[in-house]
Every structure is written in structure tokens, then in C-alpha cells.
Backbone of each chain as ProteinMPNN parsed JSONL, in Angstrom:
{"seq_chain_A": "XXXXXXXXXXXXXXXXXXXXXXXXXXXXXXXXXXXXXXXXXXXXXXXXXXXXXXXXXXXXXXXXXXXXXXXXX", "coords_chain_A": {"N_chain_A": [[-192.289, 29.61, 150.251], [-189.932, 31.611, 149.94], [-186.614, 31.778, 148.345], [-184.915, 32.997, 150.041], [-185.198, 32.462, 151.888], [-185.355, 29.893, 151.955], [-182.622, 29.614, 152.525], [-181.823, 30.661, 154.211], [-183.201, 28.932, 156.903], [-182.232, 26.329, 155.802], [-179.376, 27.353, 157.085], [-179.941, 27.72, 158.88], [-180.794, 25.233, 160.344], [-179.092, 23.427, 160.076], [-176.718, 26.12, 161.238], [-177.672, 24.828, 164.517], [-177.388, 22.192, 164.156], [-174.847, 21.601, 164.609], [-174.199, 22.763, 166.923], [-173.334, 25.346, 167.508], [-174.202, 28.595, 167.949], [-175.581, 31.674, 167.486], [-174.286, 34.029, 167.768], [-171.08, 32.516, 168.081], [-171.063, 31.081, 164.693], [-171.101, 33.845, 163.732], [-168.464, 34.943, 164.121], [-166.584, 32.765, 163.498], [-167.604, 32.386, 160.723], [-167.108, 35.416, 160.66], [-169.377, 36.949, 160.126], [-171.074, 39.515, 160.487], [-173.476, 39.178, 163.6], [-176.41, 40.523, 163.922], [-176.669, 40.419, 160.823], [-176.249, 38.471, 160.271], [-179.24, 37.002, 162.012], [-180.865, 37.624, 160.924], [-180.789, 36.453, 157.851], [-181.718, 33.792, 158.625], [-184.408, 34.548, 159.193], [-184.573, 34.528, 156.883], [-185.333, 37.624, 155.683], [-182.882, 38.089, 154.123], [-181.084, 39.2, 151.228], [-178.944, 36.899, 150.499], [-175.24, 37.508, 148.934], [-173.022, 35.62, 146.488], [-170.211, 35.099, 147.589], [-171.531, 37.091, 151.286], [-172.3, 33.621, 150.739], [-170.369, 32.31, 150.818], [-168.931, 32.429, 153.049], [-170.545, 31.645, 155.555], [-171.09, 29.258, 154.545], [-168.391, 27.918, 155.021], [-167.702, 28.371, 157.655], [-170.122, 26.587, 158.522], [-169.03, 24.489, 158.201], [-169.638, 23.097, 154.787], [-169.828, 22.025, 152.456], [-170.307, 23.261, 148.595], [-172.157, 21.492, 147.481], [-173.493, 20.132, 148.668], [-175.037, 21.912, 151.623], [-176.27, 22.578, 149.638], [-177.663, 19.958, 148.432], [-181.149, 19.474, 149.823], [-183.616, 18.461, 149.378], [-185.001, 21.119, 150.051], [-184.498, 22.731, 147.748], [-185.028, 21.898, 145.074], [-186.174, 21.647, 142.336]], "CA_chain_A": [[-191.769, 29.6, 150.686], [-188.942, 32.161, 148.422], [-185.374, 31.312, 147.892], [-184.218, 33.711, 150.189], [-185.678, 32.064, 152.741], [-185.123, 28.655, 152.288], [-181.572, 29.468, 151.795], [-182.253, 31.172, 156.178], [-183.487, 28.279, 157.404], [-180.958, 25.466, 155.914], [-178.484, 28.198, 158.193], [-180.086, 27.359, 160.704], [-180.436, 24.041, 160.569], [-177.29, 23.758, 160.214], [-176.021, 26.087, 163.235], [-177.917, 23.845, 165.013], [-176.443, 20.558, 164.097], [-173.421, 21.824, 164.612], [-174.323, 23.424, 168.691], [-173.904, 26.866, 167.28], [-174.916, 30.53, 168.277], [-175.67, 33.055, 166.105], [-172.953, 34.401, 167.975], [-170.733, 31.501, 167.406], [-171.021, 31.095, 163.278], [-170.976, 35.392, 163.542], [-167.117, 34.938, 164.871], [-166.889, 31.684, 162.678], [-167.897, 33.037, 160.147], [-166.741, 37.116, 160.453], [-169.986, 38.561, 159.033], [-172.022, 40.421, 161.42], [-174.123, 38.608, 164.161], [-177.134, 41.047, 163.432], [-177.126, 40.073, 159.425], [-177.112, 35.832, 160.706], [-180.505, 36.212, 162.312], [-182.049, 38.631, 159.719], [-180.733, 35.842, 157.541], [-182.408, 32.763, 158.625], [-185.239, 34.111, 158.985], [-185.556, 34.724, 155.034], [-184.964, 38.1, 155.247], [-181.135, 39.321, 153.376], [-181.078, 38.538, 149.446], [-177.385, 37.087, 150.483], [-174.529, 37.047, 148.214], [-172.203, 34.574, 147.479], [-168.848, 35.52, 148.798], [-171.271, 35.892, 152.232], [-172.876, 32.605, 151.591], [-170.023, 31.206, 151.122], [-168.84, 32.514, 154.563], [-171.17, 31.229, 156.799], [-171.434, 27.39, 154.522], [-167.922, 27.012, 155.508], [-167.636, 28.336, 158.7], [-170.672, 25.63, 159.062], [-168.274, 22.822, 157.548], [-170.169, 22.127, 154.672], [-169.685, 22.864, 150.706], [-171.802, 24.425, 148.547], [-172.855, 20.672, 147.059], [-173.802, 19.182, 150.2], [-175.589, 23.181, 151.459], [-177.873, 22.847, 148.1], [-178.609, 19.435, 148.31], [-181.647, 19.877, 150.395], [-184.849, 19.118, 149.027], [-186.334, 22.253, 149.616], [-183.702, 22.979, 147.075], [-184.706, 21.647, 144.691], [-186.857, 22.835, 141.386]], "C_chain_A": [[-190.397, 30.268, 149.856], [-187.105, 31.379, 149.041], [-184.335, 31.811, 149.847], [-184.848, 33.01, 152.072], [-185.568, 30.627, 153.265], [-184.149, 29.099, 152.707], [-181.735, 29.684, 153.917], [-182.116, 29.595, 156.607], [-182.813, 26.982, 157.333], [-179.645, 25.66, 157.061], [-178.614, 27.384, 159.326], [-180.032, 26.156, 161.081], [-179.371, 23.008, 160.881], [-176.4, 24.259, 161.275], [-176.3, 24.691, 164.238], [-178.083, 22.744, 165.196], [-175.175, 21.215, 164.728], [-173.363, 22.249, 166.078], [-173.408, 25.046, 168.075], [-173.795, 28.092, 167.671], [-174.654, 31.357, 167.212], [-174.015, 33.321, 166.405], [-171.338, 33.845, 167.415], [-169.888, 31.846, 166.081], [-170.689, 32.72, 163.552], [-169.372, 35.477, 163.656], [-166.309, 34.121, 163.306], [-166.416, 32.372, 161.295], [-167.025, 34.821, 159.345], [-168.276, 37.565, 158.943], [-171.141, 38.624, 160.781], [-173.26, 39.364, 162.198], [-176.002, 39.058, 163.649], [-178.154, 40.713, 162.075], [-177.429, 38.358, 159.519], [-178.399, 35.908, 160.633], [-181.409, 36.707, 161.272], [-181.366, 37.191, 158.697], [-181.093, 34.487, 157.708], [-183.349, 33.11, 159.505], [-185.556, 35.195, 157.861], [-185.47, 36.043, 154.85], [-183.506, 39.309, 154.012], [-181.429, 38.162, 151.944], [-179.194, 38.622, 149.693], [-176.681, 36.69, 149.729], [-174.466, 35.802, 148.387], [-171.109, 34.451, 147.924], [-169.931, 35.983, 150.377], [-172.243, 34.798, 152.015], [-171.488, 32.174, 151.329], [-169.007, 31.324, 152.434], [-169.15, 31.112, 155.38], [-171.38, 29.865, 156.032], [-169.902, 26.414, 155.086], [-167.511, 26.718, 156.343], [-168.949, 27.559, 158.805], [-170.124, 24.056, 158.611], [-168.625, 22.28, 156.702], [-169.49, 22.901, 152.985], [-171.11, 22.817, 150.105], [-172.761, 23.157, 148.048], [-173.442, 20.366, 147.722], [-175.119, 20.198, 150.869], [-176.922, 22.511, 150.483], [-178.314, 22.114, 148.23], [-179.01, 18.6, 149.156], [-182.336, 19.269, 149.626], [-185.603, 20.088, 148.768], [-185.738, 23.086, 148.669], [-184.03, 22.762, 146.127], [-185.885, 21.918, 143.762], [-188.464, 22.582, 141.486]], "O_chain_A": [[-189.785, 29.483, 149.131], [-186.797, 30.653, 149.986], [-183.505, 31.177, 150.5], [-184.628, 33.484, 153.187], [-185.636, 30.212, 154.422], [-184.442, 29.25, 153.893], [-181.721, 28.72, 154.682], [-181.003, 29.071, 156.641], [-182.66, 26.353, 158.38], [-179.068, 24.772, 157.69], [-177.971, 26.765, 160.174], [-179.341, 25.833, 162.047], [-179.064, 22.143, 161.702], [-175.645, 23.607, 161.995], [-175.497, 23.829, 164.595], [-178.724, 22.206, 166.099], [-174.901, 20.652, 165.787], [-172.242, 22.042, 166.543], [-172.851, 25.611, 169.017], [-172.636, 28.465, 167.493], [-173.769, 31.579, 166.386], [-172.997, 33.047, 165.769], [-170.602, 34.45, 166.636], [-168.808, 32.429, 165.985], [-169.458, 32.753, 163.575], [-169.022, 36.466, 163.012], [-165.709, 34.68, 162.388], [-165.306, 32.749, 160.92], [-166.629, 35.17, 158.234], [-168.313, 38.032, 157.804], [-171.617, 37.906, 161.66], [-173.984, 38.747, 161.416], [-176.756, 38.218, 163.158], [-179.379, 40.677, 161.958], [-178.242, 37.521, 159.129], [-179.026, 35.324, 159.749], [-182.478, 36.227, 160.896], [-181.912, 36.378, 159.443], [-180.716, 33.82, 156.744], [-183.478, 32.435, 160.526], [-186.3, 36.175, 157.815], [-185.496, 36.209, 153.631], [-183.367, 40.431, 153.523], [-181.777, 36.993, 151.777], [-178.399, 39.518, 149.413], [-176.919, 35.53, 149.39], [-174.955, 35.02, 149.203], [-170.949, 33.584, 148.783], [-169.423, 35.282, 151.252], [-173.124, 34.735, 152.873], [-171.455, 31.124, 151.97], [-168.353, 30.341, 152.782], [-168.516, 30.105, 155.691], [-171.91, 29.051, 156.789], [-169.826, 25.226, 155.4], [-167.0, 25.62, 156.562], [-169.283, 28.111, 159.853], [-170.637, 22.939, 158.678], [-168.46, 21.062, 156.777], [-168.922, 23.951, 152.685], [-172.249, 22.58, 150.507], [-173.974, 23.367, 148.065], [-174.533, 20.209, 147.175], [-176.229, 19.669, 150.812], [-178.075, 22.141, 150.703], [-179.526, 22.31, 148.317], [-178.43, 17.583, 149.537], [-181.711, 19.342, 148.568], [-186.465, 20.242, 147.902], [-186.245, 24.203, 148.558], [-183.342, 23.52, 145.443], [-186.791, 22.497, 144.362], [-189.243, 23.316, 140.878]]}, "seq_chain_B": "XXXXXXXXXXXXXXXXXXXXXXXXXXXXXXXXXXXXXXXXXXXXXXXXXXXXXXXXXXXXXXXXXXXXXXXXX", "coords_chain_B": {"N_chain_B": [[-158.475, 31.074, 142.52], [-161.877, 32.857, 142.912], [-164.441, 32.662, 144.302], [-166.708, 34.014, 142.587], [-165.899, 34.635, 139.99], [-165.54, 31.037, 140.329], [-168.275, 31.198, 139.367], [-168.631, 32.407, 137.78], [-167.469, 31.342, 135.808], [-168.64, 28.49, 135.615], [-171.797, 28.933, 135.101], [-171.779, 30.311, 132.626], [-170.465, 27.356, 131.127], [-172.26, 25.92, 131.374], [-174.212, 28.074, 129.568], [-173.514, 28.044, 127.785], [-173.558, 24.664, 126.699], [-175.822, 24.523, 126.984], [-176.484, 25.497, 124.425], [-177.579, 28.408, 124.119], [-177.202, 32.0, 123.663], [-175.147, 34.353, 125.52], [-177.974, 36.729, 124.898], [-179.478, 35.308, 124.56], [-179.997, 33.61, 127.224], [-180.78, 35.659, 129.114], [-182.806, 36.816, 128.694], [-184.039, 34.283, 129.005], [-183.525, 34.084, 131.645], [-184.222, 36.194, 132.476], [-182.948, 39.039, 133.908], [-179.846, 41.12, 132.828], [-178.369, 41.824, 130.168], [-175.677, 42.438, 129.841], [-175.865, 42.915, 132.736], [-175.447, 39.866, 133.281], [-172.999, 39.107, 131.074], [-170.628, 40.51, 132.724], [-171.618, 38.593, 134.987], [-170.105, 36.158, 133.58], [-167.916, 37.189, 133.742], [-166.498, 37.189, 136.287], [-166.637, 39.344, 137.801], [-169.518, 40.14, 139.214], [-170.753, 40.224, 142.556], [-173.121, 38.332, 143.148], [-176.376, 37.945, 144.095], [-178.954, 35.727, 146.015], [-181.175, 36.112, 145.173], [-180.925, 35.825, 142.383], [-179.078, 34.205, 141.899], [-181.038, 32.095, 141.457], [-182.42, 33.001, 139.804], [-180.659, 32.385, 137.085], [-179.902, 29.822, 137.558], [-182.254, 28.154, 136.977], [-183.169, 29.602, 134.35], [-181.013, 27.886, 133.264], [-182.175, 25.116, 133.916], [-181.163, 23.654, 135.179], [-181.005, 22.94, 138.937], [-179.383, 23.63, 142.643], [-178.265, 21.493, 143.836], [-177.379, 20.239, 141.609], [-176.041, 22.563, 139.608], [-173.818, 23.289, 141.605], [-172.53, 21.125, 142.551], [-169.695, 20.272, 142.043], [-166.504, 20.339, 141.043], [-165.449, 22.612, 140.915], [-166.135, 24.011, 142.931], [-165.266, 22.668, 145.377], [-164.355, 23.202, 148.589]], "CA_chain_B": [[-160.447, 31.49, 141.718], [-162.332, 33.258, 143.765], [-166.416, 32.268, 144.441], [-167.096, 35.161, 141.186], [-165.419, 33.727, 139.09], [-165.693, 30.648, 139.54], [-169.412, 30.749, 140.176], [-168.734, 33.207, 136.211], [-167.049, 30.12, 134.704], [-169.608, 27.424, 135.675], [-172.341, 30.204, 134.438], [-170.542, 30.927, 131.384], [-169.707, 26.98, 130.79], [-173.286, 25.825, 130.772], [-174.778, 28.261, 129.132], [-172.587, 26.241, 126.08], [-173.638, 23.072, 126.587], [-177.041, 24.299, 126.053], [-176.477, 26.092, 122.867], [-177.24, 29.875, 124.33], [-176.796, 33.697, 122.98], [-175.26, 35.665, 126.708], [-179.133, 37.521, 124.291], [-180.593, 33.93, 125.134], [-180.084, 33.672, 129.016], [-180.942, 37.146, 130.033], [-184.019, 36.77, 128.845], [-185.24, 33.599, 129.935], [-183.925, 34.417, 133.736], [-185.112, 38.315, 133.434], [-181.821, 38.894, 134.156], [-180.206, 41.548, 132.261], [-176.963, 41.291, 129.888], [-174.39, 43.159, 130.097], [-174.701, 41.551, 134.327], [-174.771, 37.958, 133.308], [-172.276, 39.157, 130.692], [-169.713, 40.516, 133.96], [-170.95, 37.352, 135.818], [-169.263, 35.376, 133.732], [-166.737, 37.556, 133.532], [-166.605, 36.903, 137.831], [-167.303, 40.862, 138.074], [-170.448, 40.139, 140.027], [-171.343, 39.421, 143.595], [-174.745, 37.696, 142.575], [-177.527, 37.338, 145.19], [-178.897, 34.356, 146.46], [-182.501, 35.789, 144.506], [-180.295, 36.711, 141.116], [-178.853, 33.095, 140.738], [-181.754, 31.012, 140.81], [-183.459, 33.193, 138.032], [-179.987, 31.673, 136.642], [-179.85, 28.334, 137.659], [-183.563, 27.387, 136.625], [-183.282, 29.267, 132.679], [-180.234, 27.774, 132.417], [-182.22, 24.054, 133.716], [-180.611, 22.697, 136.795], [-181.661, 22.906, 140.463], [-179.096, 24.17, 143.193], [-177.793, 21.022, 143.434], [-176.337, 20.057, 140.155], [-175.168, 23.6, 139.63], [-172.609, 23.622, 142.606], [-172.13, 19.675, 142.616], [-168.491, 21.094, 140.706], [-164.848, 20.596, 141.249], [-164.633, 24.235, 141.536], [-167.105, 24.386, 144.239], [-164.782, 21.72, 146.428], [-163.34, 23.536, 149.731]], "C_chain_B": [[-161.0, 31.619, 142.992], [-163.849, 32.823, 143.332], [-167.137, 32.886, 143.19], [-167.186, 35.05, 140.882], [-165.451, 32.277, 138.526], [-167.292, 30.301, 139.719], [-170.079, 31.132, 138.042], [-168.767, 31.934, 135.07], [-168.028, 28.932, 134.658], [-171.43, 28.199, 135.41], [-172.502, 29.736, 132.833], [-170.547, 28.753, 130.321], [-171.126, 25.565, 130.794], [-174.915, 26.149, 130.035], [-174.395, 28.034, 127.68], [-173.148, 25.281, 126.126], [-174.89, 23.524, 126.218], [-177.156, 25.429, 124.657], [-176.599, 27.689, 123.338], [-176.98, 30.361, 124.446], [-176.924, 33.447, 124.241], [-177.571, 36.392, 126.588], [-179.851, 36.381, 124.967], [-180.751, 34.087, 126.749], [-180.96, 35.078, 129.33], [-182.461, 37.118, 129.261], [-185.201, 35.593, 129.236], [-184.923, 33.468, 131.179], [-184.376, 35.495, 133.879], [-184.105, 38.645, 133.827], [-180.916, 40.409, 132.928], [-178.756, 41.538, 131.51], [-176.235, 41.219, 130.102], [-174.64, 42.644, 130.98], [-175.115, 40.702, 133.592], [-173.424, 38.666, 131.69], [-170.66, 39.382, 132.008], [-170.525, 39.618, 135.084], [-170.066, 36.928, 135.155], [-167.67, 35.958, 133.374], [-166.106, 38.228, 135.167], [-166.692, 38.123, 138.424], [-168.241, 41.116, 139.398], [-171.094, 39.794, 141.653], [-172.141, 39.194, 143.614], [-175.015, 36.999, 143.853], [-178.007, 36.216, 145.39], [-180.538, 34.288, 144.484], [-181.432, 36.126, 142.467], [-179.207, 34.547, 140.67], [-179.709, 31.87, 141.075], [-182.098, 31.706, 139.975], [-182.03, 31.996, 136.552], [-179.957, 31.011, 135.965], [-180.421, 28.18, 136.941], [-183.914, 27.663, 135.031], [-182.507, 28.258, 132.779], [-180.853, 25.538, 132.548], [-181.85, 23.132, 134.206], [-181.069, 23.815, 138.309], [-180.393, 23.602, 140.728], [-178.006, 23.261, 144.171], [-177.121, 20.513, 142.538], [-175.735, 21.104, 139.694], [-174.015, 23.175, 140.018], [-171.606, 22.339, 142.937], [-170.642, 19.773, 141.302], [-166.874, 21.107, 141.713], [-164.818, 21.272, 141.51], [-164.812, 23.927, 142.834], [-166.438, 24.186, 145.513], [-162.996, 23.19, 147.183], [-162.16, 23.287, 149.487]], "O_chain_B": [[-160.805, 30.878, 143.956], [-164.255, 32.7, 142.177], [-168.131, 32.299, 142.763], [-168.358, 34.977, 140.514], [-165.43, 31.933, 137.344], [-167.592, 29.201, 140.183], [-170.995, 30.696, 137.346], [-169.479, 31.626, 134.114], [-168.188, 28.406, 133.557], [-172.264, 27.386, 135.807], [-173.244, 28.973, 132.215], [-170.616, 28.739, 129.092], [-170.933, 24.46, 130.288], [-175.956, 25.51, 129.886], [-175.102, 27.885, 126.684], [-173.26, 24.91, 124.958], [-175.3, 23.07, 125.15], [-178.178, 25.956, 124.219], [-175.657, 28.365, 122.924], [-176.154, 30.282, 125.354], [-177.87, 32.809, 124.701], [-178.321, 36.5, 127.558], [-180.712, 36.551, 125.83], [-181.668, 34.706, 127.289], [-181.985, 34.964, 130.003], [-183.206, 37.867, 129.893], [-186.39, 35.657, 129.55], [-185.683, 32.889, 131.954], [-184.858, 35.956, 134.913], [-184.432, 38.482, 135.003], [-181.71, 40.665, 132.022], [-177.841, 41.219, 132.269], [-175.702, 40.216, 130.574], [-174.041, 41.569, 130.988], [-175.07, 41.397, 132.577], [-172.859, 37.572, 131.684], [-169.798, 38.507, 132.098], [-170.135, 39.858, 136.227], [-168.958, 37.061, 135.675], [-166.671, 35.393, 132.928], [-165.501, 39.29, 135.314], [-166.834, 38.102, 139.647], [-168.002, 41.892, 140.323], [-172.017, 38.981, 141.699], [-172.653, 39.983, 144.409], [-174.453, 36.093, 144.469], [-177.337, 35.374, 144.792], [-180.803, 33.514, 143.565], [-181.908, 36.89, 141.626], [-178.9, 33.997, 139.612], [-179.223, 30.741, 141.006], [-182.196, 31.054, 138.935], [-182.341, 31.264, 135.612], [-179.954, 30.942, 134.736], [-179.861, 27.975, 135.864], [-184.525, 26.855, 134.331], [-183.116, 27.271, 132.369], [-180.364, 24.696, 131.794], [-182.047, 21.957, 133.899], [-181.321, 25.01, 138.466], [-179.891, 24.204, 139.778], [-177.196, 23.75, 144.958], [-175.949, 20.32, 142.86], [-174.644, 20.795, 139.215], [-173.174, 22.733, 139.236], [-170.453, 22.357, 143.368], [-170.64, 19.445, 140.116], [-166.454, 21.723, 142.692], [-164.187, 21.373, 142.562], [-163.965, 23.648, 143.683], [-166.611, 24.89, 146.508], [-161.898, 23.643, 146.859], [-161.293, 23.518, 150.329]]}, "name": "protein", "num_of_chains": 2, "seq": "XXXXXXXXXXXXXXXXXXXXXXXXXXXXXXXXXXXXXXXXXXXXXXXXXXXXXXXXXXXXXXXXXXXXXXXXXXXXXXXXXXXXXXXXXXXXXXXXXXXXXXXXXXXXXXXXXXXXXXXXXXXXXXXXXXXXXXXXXXXXXXXXXX"}
């Protein structure tokens, strides 16, 4: 699995944990819903500004988000 | 300080801690040295693929890299 796919799966897992729809996450993060859908599928090479918007919308910080075995080397 | 600047400062701090020149980090990460220079100045909205290349070249993983008070909300 590549880093885009790992990132997407983690976004999706946290979104579902928070009981957010893609639409809700889009509204809170101010990122387009189609873009979020693509991110969750691992199809977007997201920028650090988009990463920040999404993970803050999911109410976590960078360290918490990336503290997951899927991101270990 | 915005997220691009925070990211750049952390890259620079770790690079210096490792005693790497920008040139060396460029060679190890396979990212252009001018691009790395811009990143350290906070001038690039880096993608997750570039982030991965750089932090692995710095011999840390995502959780370690972002586990820094500068990235707290």
C-alpha cells in the first residue's frame, strides 16, 4: 500500500469513527466532497495544507493522526 | 506560523541534527535541492509523497516527525 492509500484509509476510518458523512467532513474542512472521496480511495497526492484542514476537521492533531502502525516504516 | 513554515523548520532542524547538507538530503531523498531549500523556507505546499521521501531520508517515521509541539493545534 502506498502513502496516498494509507492516508486515505486513515481519513476514512476516523471519519466513520466520528460518524461524519463525506459531505459533513467536506463542510467542516472546507475541502470539496469529491476531492475527499478521491482522497479516501488513495487517489490524491494531498498537500500539507489539505492534510491540515482534514485532520483538524476530524478533531485530531498531526501526531495523533500519524501515530498508527500503518505509517510506520 | 503556517503549516508550510512549521514543516520547513522541522525539516531543517532534523537535517542539521543529522549533519546533512541540503545537497546530501536531496541525494538521499531524491528531491531536488532547490525544492528542499524552498521547503525549509516554508515556501512549498508539499505533497504527502514528498513528505514521505524527506522524512524517511531523515530516518524518522511520520509519528516521530510530527510529534513536536509546533504541530499541536
